[in-house]
DRENLUMRO-361429 format. One record per residue (C-alpha): residue number from 0; x negated, y, z negated. Coordinates in Angstrom, 3 decimals. Example, Ala and Ser with C-alpha at 12.3 -4.5 7.8 and 13.67 -1.06 7.14 Angstrom:
# residues 2
NODE_0_-12.300_-4.500_-7.800
NODE_1_-13.670_-1.060_-7.140
***
This chain:
# residues 468
NODE_0_89.301_199.730_-177.312
NODE_1_91.593_202.688_-176.681
NODE_2_90.625_206.220_-175.757
NODE_3_89.483_208.472_-178.595
NODE_4_89.331_212.222_-179.088
NODE_5_86.621_213.403_-181.487
NODE_6_86.659_217.017_-182.628
NODE_7_83.591_218.807_-183.963
NODE_8_80.714_221.211_-183.350
NODE_9_78.889_219.746_-180.354
NODE_10_75.230_220.037_-179.432
NODE_11_73.566_218.118_-176.599
NODE_12_71.104_218.532_-173.733
NODE_13_73.050_218.291_-170.499
NODE_14_71.835_217.011_-167.158
NODE_15_68.296_215.735_-166.638
NODE_16_65.878_218.548_-167.491
NODE_17_62.163_218.472_-168.181
NODE_18_61.171_219.171_-171.776
NODE_19_60.234_222.754_-170.956
NODE_20_63.659_223.359_-169.451
NODE_21_65.608_221.937_-172.389
NODE_22_66.597_225.364_-173.714
NODE_23_68.393_226.159_-170.465
NODE_24_70.169_222.790_-170.605
NODE_25_71.289_223.124_-174.230
NODE_26_75.053_222.931_-174.626
NODE_27_76.828_224.136_-177.753
NODE_28_80.587_223.862_-178.196
NODE_29_81.432_225.134_-181.698
NODE_30_85.058_223.987_-181.565
NODE_31_84.480_221.074_-179.251
NODE_32_86.105_217.844_-178.172
NODE_33_84.299_214.666_-177.152
NODE_34_86.639_212.231_-175.438
NODE_35_85.699_208.573_-175.139
NODE_36_87.602_206.437_-172.641
NODE_37_88.727_202.863_-173.204
NODE_38_85.478_201.599_-171.702
NODE_39_83.330_203.431_-174.258
NODE_40_82.161_206.171_-171.894
NODE_41_82.296_209.944_-172.133
NODE_42_85.401_211.171_-170.332
NODE_43_85.239_214.814_-171.418
NODE_44_82.930_217.078_-173.390
NODE_45_84.070_220.640_-173.826
NODE_46_86.298_223.043_-175.671
NODE_47_88.924_221.514_-177.903
NODE_48_91.458_223.937_-176.465
NODE_49_90.935_222.536_-172.958
NODE_50_91.483_218.809_-173.533
NODE_51_92.758_217.281_-170.278
NODE_52_96.456_216.518_-170.298
NODE_53_95.861_212.792_-169.833
NODE_54_94.222_212.610_-173.277
NODE_55_96.395_214.930_-175.356
NODE_56_98.397_212.056_-176.833
NODE_57_95.378_209.899_-177.749
NODE_58_94.265_209.290_-181.318
NODE_59_92.352_212.265_-182.696
NODE_60_89.398_212.031_-185.082
NODE_61_88.906_215.469_-186.586
NODE_62_85.341_215.829_-187.884
NODE_63_85.402_219.624_-188.168
NODE_64_83.442_221.470_-189.465
NODE_65_81.008_218.606_-188.874
NODE_66_78.716_218.184_-185.887
NODE_67_78.694_215.713_-182.994
NODE_68_75.207_214.850_-181.693
NODE_69_73.902_212.206_-179.297
NODE_70_72.517_209.152_-181.094
NODE_71_68.838_209.357_-181.976
NODE_72_66.349_207.263_-179.996
NODE_73_63.258_205.869_-181.750
NODE_74_60.656_204.832_-179.189
NODE_75_58.217_203.262_-181.662
NODE_76_59.059_201.479_-184.905
NODE_77_57.724_198.295_-186.555
NODE_78_60.178_195.607_-187.668
NODE_79_57.559_193.559_-189.589
NODE_80_56.689_196.682_-191.589
NODE_81_60.237_197.182_-192.902
NODE_82_59.019_196.953_-196.493
NODE_83_55.516_198.332_-195.868
NODE_84_56.202_202.059_-195.867
NODE_85_53.844_204.188_-197.943
NODE_86_51.346_201.346_-198.222
NODE_87_48.054_202.621_-199.626
NODE_88_44.874_201.134_-198.190
NODE_89_42.301_203.723_-199.153
NODE_90_41.379_204.515_-195.571
NODE_91_42.582_205.203_-192.053
NODE_92_44.077_202.971_-189.395
NODE_93_41.771_199.952_-189.228
NODE_94_41.301_199.686_-193.004
NODE_95_45.034_200.156_-193.584
NODE_96_45.843_197.364_-191.131
NODE_97_43.465_194.931_-192.788
NODE_98_44.321_195.718_-196.395
NODE_99_48.061_196.427_-196.161
NODE_100_49.758_195.636_-192.903
NODE_101_48.465_192.228_-191.868
NODE_102_49.335_190.759_-195.291
NODE_103_52.762_192.433_-195.250
NODE_104_53.581_191.157_-191.770
NODE_105_52.432_187.645_-192.679
NODE_106_55.306_187.379_-195.171
NODE_107_57.675_187.047_-192.217
NODE_108_56.463_183.459_-191.877
NODE_109_59.113_182.750_-194.515
NODE_110_62.448_182.495_-192.631
NODE_111_64.562_183.737_-195.525
NODE_112_62.353_186.798_-195.990
NODE_113_62.532_187.490_-192.259
NODE_114_66.334_187.364_-192.334
NODE_115_66.376_189.733_-195.317
NODE_116_64.089_192.112_-193.447
NODE_117_66.263_191.995_-190.309
NODE_118_69.340_192.922_-192.330
NODE_119_67.526_195.786_-194.047
NODE_120_65.935_196.995_-190.817
NODE_121_69.277_197.317_-189.036
NODE_122_70.942_198.925_-192.055
NODE_123_68.217_201.555_-192.253
NODE_124_68.509_202.249_-188.521
NODE_125_72.230_202.839_-188.845
NODE_126_71.833_205.042_-191.896
NODE_127_69.313_207.145_-189.946
NODE_128_71.558_207.451_-186.889
NODE_129_69.131_205.583_-184.623
NODE_130_71.344_204.071_-181.957
NODE_131_68.534_202.895_-179.638
NODE_132_64.986_201.825_-180.422
NODE_133_61.812_200.329_-179.023
NODE_134_60.838_197.894_-181.768
NODE_135_57.412_196.378_-182.282
NODE_136_58.340_192.873_-183.330
NODE_137_57.111_190.144_-185.625
NODE_138_54.596_187.529_-184.576
NODE_139_56.984_184.791_-185.742
NODE_140_59.701_183.637_-183.322
NODE_141_62.199_182.849_-186.084
NODE_142_61.824_186.421_-187.364
NODE_143_62.487_187.809_-183.892
NODE_144_65.522_185.553_-183.618
NODE_145_66.789_187.024_-186.893
NODE_146_66.188_190.558_-185.629
NODE_147_67.951_190.047_-182.303
NODE_148_70.836_188.203_-183.972
NODE_149_71.399_190.923_-186.553
NODE_150_71.016_193.712_-183.988
NODE_151_73.630_192.076_-181.768
NODE_152_75.968_191.632_-184.745
NODE_153_75.692_195.313_-185.625
NODE_154_76.160_196.451_-182.012
NODE_155_72.938_198.466_-181.772
NODE_156_70.665_199.021_-178.781
NODE_157_67.184_197.562_-178.985
NODE_158_64.128_196.672_-176.952
NODE_159_61.760_194.409_-178.874
NODE_160_59.033_191.849_-178.378
NODE_161_56.993_189.647_-180.651
NODE_162_53.700_191.188_-181.738
NODE_163_50.936_189.458_-179.799
NODE_164_47.523_188.826_-181.365
NODE_165_44.877_186.376_-180.195
NODE_166_41.943_187.704_-182.231
NODE_167_41.399_189.780_-185.342
NODE_168_40.305_190.127_-188.931
NODE_169_40.633_187.234_-191.429
NODE_170_43.640_188.926_-193.056
NODE_171_45.434_188.747_-189.678
NODE_172_44.913_184.987_-189.299
NODE_173_48.579_184.022_-189.935
NODE_174_49.598_186.356_-187.082
NODE_175_47.095_185.065_-184.519
NODE_176_47.996_182.470_-181.892
NODE_177_46.046_180.657_-179.226
NODE_178_45.865_182.184_-175.759
NODE_179_48.290_179.603_-174.393
NODE_180_50.777_180.049_-177.235
NODE_181_50.701_183.823_-176.828
NODE_182_52.058_183.467_-173.299
NODE_183_54.378_180.573_-174.066
NODE_184_56.053_182.281_-177.029
NODE_185_56.425_185.560_-175.157
NODE_186_57.925_183.814_-172.133
NODE_187_60.344_181.919_-174.355
NODE_188_61.456_185.139_-176.044
NODE_189_62.140_186.773_-172.683
NODE_190_64.211_183.822_-171.524
NODE_191_66.093_183.582_-174.820
NODE_192_66.900_187.222_-175.527
NODE_193_66.393_189.537_-172.558
NODE_194_69.837_190.922_-171.615
NODE_195_71.514_187.800_-172.969
NODE_196_74.252_189.770_-174.746
NODE_197_75.883_190.615_-171.391
NODE_198_73.832_188.668_-168.866
NODE_199_73.153_191.889_-166.946
NODE_200_70.083_194.049_-167.618
NODE_201_72.016_197.166_-166.545
NODE_202_74.733_196.709_-169.187
NODE_203_72.880_194.891_-171.956
NODE_204_72.170_196.316_-175.397
NODE_205_69.349_193.824_-175.998
NODE_206_66.103_193.825_-174.021
NODE_207_62.691_192.239_-174.459
NODE_208_59.236_193.798_-174.195
NODE_209_55.742_192.350_-173.878
NODE_210_53.971_193.726_-176.947
NODE_211_50.264_193.171_-177.639
NODE_212_49.456_194.910_-180.925
NODE_213_46.618_196.854_-179.345
NODE_214_43.602_196.006_-177.238
NODE_215_41.358_195.134_-180.190
NODE_216_43.889_192.483_-181.280
NODE_217_43.692_190.577_-177.986
NODE_218_41.034_189.440_-175.511
NODE_219_40.343_189.954_-171.840
NODE_220_41.930_186.581_-171.200
NODE_221_45.063_187.665_-173.076
NODE_222_45.322_190.864_-171.058
NODE_223_44.893_188.978_-167.799
NODE_224_47.547_186.442_-168.773
NODE_225_49.953_189.150_-169.948
NODE_226_49.435_191.037_-166.703
NODE_227_50.318_187.910_-164.721
NODE_228_53.358_187.309_-166.922
NODE_229_54.551_190.896_-166.633
NODE_230_54.120_190.825_-162.885
NODE_231_56.440_187.815_-162.785
NODE_232_59.189_189.394_-164.931
NODE_233_58.908_193.099_-164.125
NODE_234_61.798_192.922_-161.656
NODE_235_63.988_191.528_-164.451
NODE_236_63.701_194.830_-166.323
NODE_237_61.328_193.578_-169.016
NODE_238_59.375_196.249_-170.902
NODE_239_55.773_196.734_-172.011
NODE_240_54.851_198.371_-175.301
NODE_241_51.684_198.909_-177.303
NODE_242_49.442_201.499_-178.980
NODE_243_47.020_203.850_-177.243
NODE_244_44.371_206.312_-178.438
NODE_245_45.752_206.535_-181.962
NODE_246_42.760_207.023_-184.255
NODE_247_39.241_208.116_-183.367
NODE_248_37.294_208.645_-186.556
NODE_249_33.664_208.937_-185.402
NODE_250_31.884_205.601_-185.367
NODE_251_34.702_203.439_-186.723
NODE_252_37.863_204.695_-184.995
NODE_253_40.098_202.535_-182.858
NODE_254_39.445_204.494_-179.640
NODE_255_35.652_204.227_-179.654
NODE_256_35.799_200.647_-180.923
NODE_257_38.044_199.653_-178.011
NODE_258_35.900_201.327_-175.378
NODE_259_32.772_199.704_-176.814
NODE_260_34.325_196.252_-177.133
NODE_261_35.550_196.230_-173.541
NODE_262_32.822_198.370_-171.974
NODE_263_35.412_200.606_-170.302
NODE_264_35.593_204.302_-169.525
NODE_265_39.014_204.806_-171.080
NODE_266_41.233_202.944_-173.528
NODE_267_44.056_203.046_-170.971
NODE_268_41.966_200.990_-168.553
NODE_269_42.490_197.927_-170.744
NODE_270_46.255_198.083_-170.097
NODE_271_45.808_199.031_-166.461
NODE_272_44.147_195.761_-165.443
NODE_273_40.660_197.332_-165.572
NODE_274_39.432_195.572_-168.708
NODE_275_36.140_194.201_-167.394
NODE_276_32.846_196.009_-168.155
NODE_277_32.530_199.250_-166.248
NODE_278_36.356_199.383_-165.956
NODE_279_36.246_196.765_-163.217
NODE_280_39.578_195.230_-162.277
NODE_281_40.212_191.912_-163.989
NODE_282_43.967_191.568_-163.735
NODE_283_47.297_193.216_-163.049
NODE_284_48.417_196.500_-164.590
NODE_285_50.881_196.636_-167.471
NODE_286_51.796_200.268_-166.801
NODE_287_55.083_201.414_-165.269
NODE_288_58.416_203.110_-165.790
NODE_289_59.418_200.642_-168.521
NODE_290_56.111_200.964_-170.349
NODE_291_55.841_203.013_-173.543
NODE_292_52.541_203.648_-175.314
NODE_293_52.597_204.935_-178.868
NODE_294_50.554_207.856_-180.226
NODE_295_48.267_208.975_-177.359
NODE_296_46.550_211.425_-179.695
NODE_297_43.129_211.294_-178.048
NODE_298_43.914_210.820_-174.339
NODE_299_41.525_211.943_-171.645
NODE_300_43.019_213.959_-168.790
NODE_301_42.454_211.006_-166.452
NODE_302_44.538_208.795_-168.718
NODE_303_47.420_211.236_-168.800
NODE_304_47.322_211.572_-165.017
NODE_305_47.444_207.809_-164.614
NODE_306_50.336_207.495_-167.051
NODE_307_52.279_210.170_-165.202
NODE_308_51.500_208.518_-161.869
NODE_309_52.853_205.155_-163.057
NODE_310_55.834_206.517_-165.013
NODE_311_54.438_205.300_-168.329
NODE_312_55.819_207.216_-171.329
NODE_313_54.462_208.388_-174.690
NODE_314_56.042_207.612_-178.062
NODE_315_55.038_210.650_-180.124
NODE_316_54.701_209.795_-183.823
NODE_317_53.517_212.888_-185.732
NODE_318_54.589_211.597_-189.153
NODE_319_52.379_208.514_-188.957
NODE_320_49.574_210.492_-187.351
NODE_321_49.532_212.653_-190.463
NODE_322_49.847_209.656_-192.782
NODE_323_46.859_207.884_-191.237
NODE_324_44.743_210.943_-190.508
NODE_325_44.835_210.216_-186.781
NODE_326_44.984_213.794_-185.567
NODE_327_47.543_215.714_-183.509
NODE_328_48.714_214.781_-180.049
NODE_329_48.146_217.973_-178.010
NODE_330_51.688_218.997_-177.143
NODE_331_51.150_221.432_-174.280
NODE_332_48.399_219.435_-172.559
NODE_333_50.350_216.187_-172.748
NODE_334_53.550_217.718_-171.369
NODE_335_51.616_219.521_-168.629
NODE_336_50.475_216.145_-167.306
NODE_337_54.065_215.248_-166.430
NODE_338_54.308_212.360_-168.881
NODE_339_57.624_211.803_-170.670
NODE_340_57.157_212.353_-174.408
NODE_341_59.778_210.937_-176.768
NODE_342_59.983_210.632_-180.538
NODE_343_58.886_207.645_-182.603
NODE_344_59.010_207.142_-186.358
NODE_345_56.334_204.417_-186.345
NODE_346_57.912_203.289_-189.608
NODE_347_55.313_201.387_-191.469
NODE_348_52.615_203.787_-190.387
NODE_349_55.133_206.577_-190.656
NODE_350_57.132_206.822_-193.864
NODE_351_60.333_208.263_-192.382
NODE_352_63.200_206.375_-190.723
NODE_353_64.919_209.573_-189.634
NODE_354_64.148_210.990_-186.190
NODE_355_64.966_214.574_-187.295
NODE_356_62.127_214.268_-189.811
NODE_357_59.837_213.268_-186.944
NODE_358_61.010_216.339_-185.039
NODE_359_60.404_218.478_-188.119
NODE_360_56.861_217.127_-188.349
NODE_361_56.343_217.771_-184.645
NODE_362_57.392_221.394_-185.018
NODE_363_54.991_221.879_-187.927
NODE_364_51.945_220.197_-186.420
NODE_365_52.281_221.794_-182.995
NODE_366_52.754_225.320_-184.264
NODE_367_49.534_224.664_-186.223
NODE_368_47.420_223.544_-183.260
NODE_369_44.412_225.865_-183.000
NODE_370_44.427_229.054_-180.966
NODE_371_46.255_229.080_-177.656
NODE_372_47.205_225.420_-178.089
NODE_373_49.649_226.259_-180.872
NODE_374_53.286_226.383_-179.814
NODE_375_56.597_226.949_-181.534
NODE_376_58.856_224.229_-180.184
NODE_377_62.289_225.445_-179.182
NODE_378_65.057_223.625_-181.090
NODE_379_66.401_222.382_-177.753
NODE_380_63.015_220.773_-177.046
NODE_381_63.257_219.070_-180.415
NODE_382_66.765_217.744_-179.730
NODE_383_65.694_216.637_-176.257
NODE_384_62.657_214.776_-177.620
NODE_385_64.775_212.862_-180.124
NODE_386_67.623_211.950_-177.770
NODE_387_67.514_212.300_-173.987
NODE_388_63.719_211.934_-173.671
NODE_389_63.992_208.646_-175.550
NODE_390_66.616_207.376_-173.149
NODE_391_64.349_208.458_-170.277
NODE_392_61.343_206.662_-171.763
NODE_393_63.478_203.518_-172.043
NODE_394_64.482_203.957_-168.394
NODE_395_68.132_204.189_-169.468
NODE_396_68.766_207.901_-169.027
NODE_397_71.559_207.013_-166.637
NODE_398_73.328_205.201_-169.484
NODE_399_73.019_207.340_-172.618
NODE_400_71.146_210.204_-174.279
NODE_401_73.631_213.064_-173.862
NODE_402_77.343_213.747_-173.377
NODE_403_77.439_213.997_-169.597
NODE_404_80.683_212.538_-168.273
NODE_405_80.315_208.857_-167.427
NODE_406_77.534_208.159_-169.944
NODE_407_77.965_205.450_-172.550
NODE_408_79.113_207.187_-175.726
NODE_409_76.328_206.877_-178.305
NODE_410_76.846_209.630_-180.867
NODE_411_76.694_210.670_-184.503
NODE_412_78.978_212.547_-186.811
NODE_413_76.982_214.821_-189.114
NODE_414_78.856_216.238_-192.099
NODE_415_76.825_218.987_-193.798
NODE_416_79.184_218.971_-196.778
NODE_417_77.672_215.605_-197.764
NODE_418_74.302_217.332_-198.345
NODE_419_74.477_220.551_-200.401
NODE_420_71.118_221.885_-199.196
NODE_421_72.013_221.464_-195.525
NODE_422_75.489_222.808_-196.103
NODE_423_74.170_225.922_-197.791
NODE_424_71.578_226.577_-195.085
NODE_425_74.140_226.295_-192.293
NODE_426_76.776_228.336_-194.118
NODE_427_74.611_231.199_-195.356
NODE_428_71.442_231.250_-193.248
NODE_429_70.499_234.306_-191.199
NODE_430_71.891_234.339_-187.655
NODE_431_70.964_236.783_-184.931
NODE_432_73.468_238.997_-183.173
NODE_433_72.027_237.633_-179.929
NODE_434_74.190_234.581_-179.088
NODE_435_71.367_232.528_-177.547
NODE_436_69.081_233.062_-180.528
NODE_437_71.910_232.420_-182.981
NODE_438_72.645_229.138_-181.223
NODE_439_68.983_228.120_-181.452
NODE_440_68.868_229.121_-185.124
NODE_441_71.882_226.963_-185.939
NODE_442_70.480_223.941_-184.113
NODE_443_67.067_224.416_-185.734
NODE_444_68.562_224.565_-189.228
NODE_445_70.617_221.469_-188.467
NODE_446_67.721_219.389_-187.134
NODE_447_65.285_220.454_-189.837
NODE_448_67.809_219.898_-192.601
NODE_449_69.507_216.628_-191.658
NODE_450_69.060_213.856_-194.193
NODE_451_70.585_210.390_-194.117
NODE_452_73.281_211.444_-196.585
NODE_453_74.714_213.849_-193.994
NODE_454_75.092_211.192_-191.272
NODE_455_78.684_210.127_-191.793
NODE_456_79.434_207.958_-188.752
NODE_457_77.456_206.241_-185.988
NODE_458_78.856_205.114_-182.616
NODE_459_77.383_203.003_-179.806
NODE_460_79.369_202.691_-176.571
NODE_461_82.239_204.401_-178.362
NODE_462_82.414_201.761_-181.083
NODE_463_81.833_202.782_-184.675
NODE_464_78.925_200.880_-186.195
NODE_465_79.447_199.494_-189.694
NODE_466_76.438_199.772_-191.976
NODE_467_77.427_196.610_-193.895
***
């Protein structure tokens, strides 16, 4: 690869701010240049008029008046639900799983169907500009092989692990394994796919996670065995991923059902090695800086403190929380705990592939929280949540997530002219005379209005990703 000069209207969150400081870290360069060196890293991000002399003779890609944004990061999405979006089950989470999702995921037992799904899944990711993702995987090893193979072929970033179930409803039977097979298959996936594209966890695009579906889908023995396994591979950079405190409909919700089944004080205890009655310790913790828990709508303060203490992150999925009637993750209280909160589509449960639509939903639900809990998210917070916070949750902030010099160049080219509604809003929308507010207004209109049709090009490590 040779050096490249990309011209366009740049937005990114520079440095390593907290969410609440994102507005101060927001960088806008209306007539900007993003220079990618021969190694696929950012060599310069700044005014197009100030391109360093060493790069003035390099090939120029002029995307003006289009925008250059960091690639979107999806911290929670379901591969075996690729074709299960907008599935109607006549109820909330547990009914929807039994009636819609378990049968849909069981179709991946057919190798040809699994390969078809892997191709579609990666194509939809590219179309949505999702350059990195934490992917809840299929229960079937051949399906995971198809997913990793296709992801590597496309050149995308991914962390994924087979969905682990050792107990469940009759409709989940095809997805359930024995206790021994749960550990064996997970161990084999780690050995086969974790960082195998480069052989180095610090440069790899492919990583593996340990992924129990949720605590009601496994047993105490499973959690103990997974804790032992994770303890043995944690230093290899393996991840942990699952669901937490998603749905709490009185009497039948997942949160109360989990606490009753395990006899614990908090749902988080089951992942923290304290899954015996009374929250007694029964095994090793699965929490840590490479652990991401999806939803976290109904967390107790003690759970948030423990997550912050261990470096465990939250995948915030407001679209699916609306779809399944799960409630609203309290934005201000969750951030105040110190936990990293990043965006997740939860496609399957969510019905959007596009991270900007998740950010749009987040803005709407959080401004609607009751009383003093309501907050109008700053557009910079939205951009941060969909890009740099995702890289932080994946423990790869040092590698990608913004355009700081030296980062691996994951970025998108957004061409508003490809979407008349977006183009009109950006061209004719009201802008303040105050430069800071005008900048925020432009970014807000861009994030709220982006649709897949406007995403013209997608790059990972400076290489353009082909959708076909």
